[in-house]
N, C-alpha and C positions, 0 to 999 in steps of 0.2 A: 115677811125680809123677800129682796132684792133677786137673791141666788135659790129662789122655790123653782122647781119645774112648774113651766107655764103661766108664772106671774112673769107679763114683761112690763104691765106698765104700774105707775105710781103714781099714787094721787097727791104727791107733796114732793116739794125741791130739795134740792141736798142740804144737808142740816146743818154743816159748815161752811163757809165759803170766806176765802181770804179778801181782807178787807183794801189792803197794799201788797202790792207786788212785792218780790222776795228782792234783798238789793245785798252782793254778795259782799261789797265795798261799806257796808254798814256800818262798823267797827273800825273803818280803817285799812286801805290796801296791804296787804304784805308783798314781799320781793315776791315770791311764786305767782301769788294773784294778777300782778303788774305784768311778770313776765307772760304767763298765761294767756291773759287777754289784748299784749300786742303783737300774738303770736299766729301769723299766717298759716293757715291749714292748705297746703298747695298738696298737691299728689293723690287727690282723694274724690274720691264718688260722692256726687249729690249728696244720699243719705249717708255716710259716714261722715261726711264734711259737718250734715247736722246735729248728725250725736253729738259730734267734739264741743260744738259751737254751743250745746245744751249744757254739756259737765265744765263746759268753763261758767256760765252764764248760772248756775245750780251752786256753782262751788264743788262741785264731785271732781273735775280733771285734777289726776295724780301725776307731776313730771316725773321721767326717769333720772334715776340717780346715775345711772352706768348704763352705758352702751350693750342691746341685746341685738342678739342673733340674726339672720336674715334667712327666710327661711326657702329662696331660693340660692344664695352663692355661701351660705354656711358664716359667713363670717361677722364678729361680732360691729356692724357697719349702720346700725338703727339709735338713732337718737332720737329719735320723738317719743312720745309716750304712748300705746294704741296700737302702735304699729308695725306687723307682721315681714315687712318688707323693705329695705333700703331705698334710698330716694335713685340711686343708677342702676338698679335693677328695675325697676319701677318703671321707670324713664325707656327704658331699652323692651323690656316685655309690652308697656302699654297697661299697667293693671293698677287697680287702687292698692295706695300700701298699705290701707287697713285689714280691708277685707282682703284683699287678693283678686276681686273677680275684674273682669277684662270689660267692663264698665266706660260709660264717658268719662272725662278725668275732669275737673272743674276749671281747676289751677290746677294748667300742667307745670 
């Protein structure tokens, strides 16, 4: 068993391996999927941008139906899913819209 204490080597390969890559539009793209694919993720650090691109690629991205409240200005101005800071606050404070950390913004 791979979770045994001290068992660090395996004698065989992975049991189930994918033969074809996952396609999120295999049975036709929905309106939400097309919108998520065409979206540009701006105002994010590299890590958060990669996370959101992964969510779009594997059909895990759920868009917002109503605006959310910004944690900095407490106004309902957050329009993008998984974001906690609105765009004006993010630009003013130079922080990531998703994690709120002061890191290098990929696309300002």
